[in-house]
N, C-alpha and C positions, 0 to 999 in steps of 0.2 A: 234488818227487819226486826221489829219488836215481836215479843213472844206471842202477842195476841193478833198479829198480822197474818193473813192467809191469802194465798194466791192459787186458784184452781183453774185448770183448763179442761173442759169436757168436750168430747167429740161424740156425736151421734150420726149414724147412717140410717136414713129413713127411706124405705123403698116405695116406689109407685106414688109419688107425690110431687108437689111443686113448691117453689119458694113462696109463691103467693099463698098457698094453703097453710104452710107452716107459719108464715108471718101472721096470718089471720088468727091461727090458734094461739100462738104464744103471745101475740099482741093484745089478746082479750083478757085482761087481768082478772076481772070478776069471775070468769069461767074456769079459772085454774082450780077452784075448789071442787068443781064438778068432775073434771076428768083426771085430776092429779090429787085425789083426796088423801093419799098416804102422807103428803107433805103440807098441802094447803088446807088448813082447817076453816079459815074464813078470809075472804078477800072482798074489798069494796073499793070502788072508785071515788076518790075525794074531789078530784078536779078533772074535767074532761080533756083539757088540752086543746090543741089545734084540731079542728074537725077533719082536716085532710090528712095530716101526718101523724097526729097523736103526740107531737112534741109538746111538753109541758104537762102531760097527763100525770096525775098523782094517784098512786095506788097504796092502800093500807092493807097489810098482810099479817095474819096470825098463822105461824107455821111450826112444824116440828119434824124431827127425823125419827130414827129408831131409839134414840136415847130419851129418857123420861124428863125432858124439859121442852118448853115452848119458847118461841121467839116472836116478838112484836116489832115490826119495822115498816117503813114506808119507802117507796121509791118514786122518782120523777123521771119521765122519759126525756132525755136530753138531746137525742138525735134519732132520726128514723129515716129509712129509705127502703126500697123494695127488697134489699138483701140483708136486712137486719135492723137492729136498733140498739141504743145505748141507754143506760139508766144510772142514776145517782141514788144511793141508798143511805138512809139514816135510821137511828133507833138502835135496836139490838145488833144490827149490822151497820157499819159506816164505810162506804166506799163506792165502787162503780162496777157495773157489769156490762159486757158487750156480747150481744147475740149476733152471729154471722151465719147467713144461709147461702149455700152454693148449689146451684143446679148441676147435677152430674147425670146426664141422660134422663132416665125416668125417675131418678132418685134425687134426694137432697142430702147434702152433708151439712150438719149443724155444728158450730163451735160456740161454746160459751166460755168467755174469759171473765172470771169473777175475782176481783181483788178487793178485799175488805179487811177491816179491823173489827174484832169482836167487841161490841159495846156492852153486851149483857154481862153483869158482874160475875156470874158463874164462869162464863167463858173467858172473860178478861183476866180474872184472878187465877184461874187454874190452867191456862194455856201453856204455861211454862212446864207443867207436869203432864198434862193430858192432851197436848196438841195432836198427837197421832190419832187418839180416840175421837176428838172433835172433827178431825179431817176425815176419818172413816165415816162419821155420821153424814158429812156432806156428800161423800161419794155414794153412800147408800141412797140418799135423797135423789141424786141425779140418776142413779140406776132405776129407781122407781119412776122417775119422770120419763125416761126412755120407754120403759115397759108400758106406762100409761098412755104415752103418745101413740105407740103402735096400736093399742086398743082403740084409741080415739079415731085414728085414721081408718081402721077396719070398720068402725061404726059409721063413719061418714061415707065410706065407699060401698057399704052394703046396698044391694039393689032390690032385695026382697025382704019381707018380714021374717021369712025362714032364715035367711043369712044373718039378719040382725039378732035373731034369737040365739044364735050359736056363739055370739061374741060375749066373752065373760066381762063382768064389771071390773073396773080398776080396783087395785088393792086399797083397803081402807087404812086409816092411821093405826099405828101400833098402840098398844096399851100404854098408860102413863105410870106404870108401876115403878117405884124408885129403886127396886132391887138391882137392876143392871148398873145404875150409877153408883150405888153403894158398893157393889162388888168392884167396879173399876177404880173407885177412889181408894178402897182398901188395898187393892193390888198395887196401885201407884205409890201409896205411902209405904207399903212393904218393900217395894223395889227401891225407893229412895233411901229407906233405912238401911237396906242391904248394901247399897253402893257406898253410902257414908261410912258404914262400919268397916268396910274393906280397906278404906283409905288409911 
């Protein structure tokens, strides 16, 4: 595996829902920016794909995590069925993702298998040193997705205006201050210098 290759597997357990509801939420690309705004800054559909399955749909994304850099990438839906879908990504990410939904009684278990190479120069050139940090950024983004999806489900399931009013909004995107990245880079260079000096 090259230093800029990443493979992540995420598991979510979502109560009181169905695979059909989760498929409808996660399959609606442009709506990601509304209910998952901590990560998806802007999303638009470039090609609609098949009207029944969504296969061939192309989505353009502008995203970020807790680190002060953004990513521009696209994906095409390459497979879709009632229990998930697969996508092919290019741009700042190059690879494939597979969403799988499994009904477990009244709940749904979600698995996301994400296997990509970092195409953005910052990630591609510094993954040899900061891969754990970039990986932590991904895990943070998926944790925000889980929290935001629980909020979205609560919003959809609210039966009265009073219930709806009690549901908090999803967390917004973090600030874009470069200070965290500067600190991480400095710490990484210091660690590298220390390791080299001890040899």
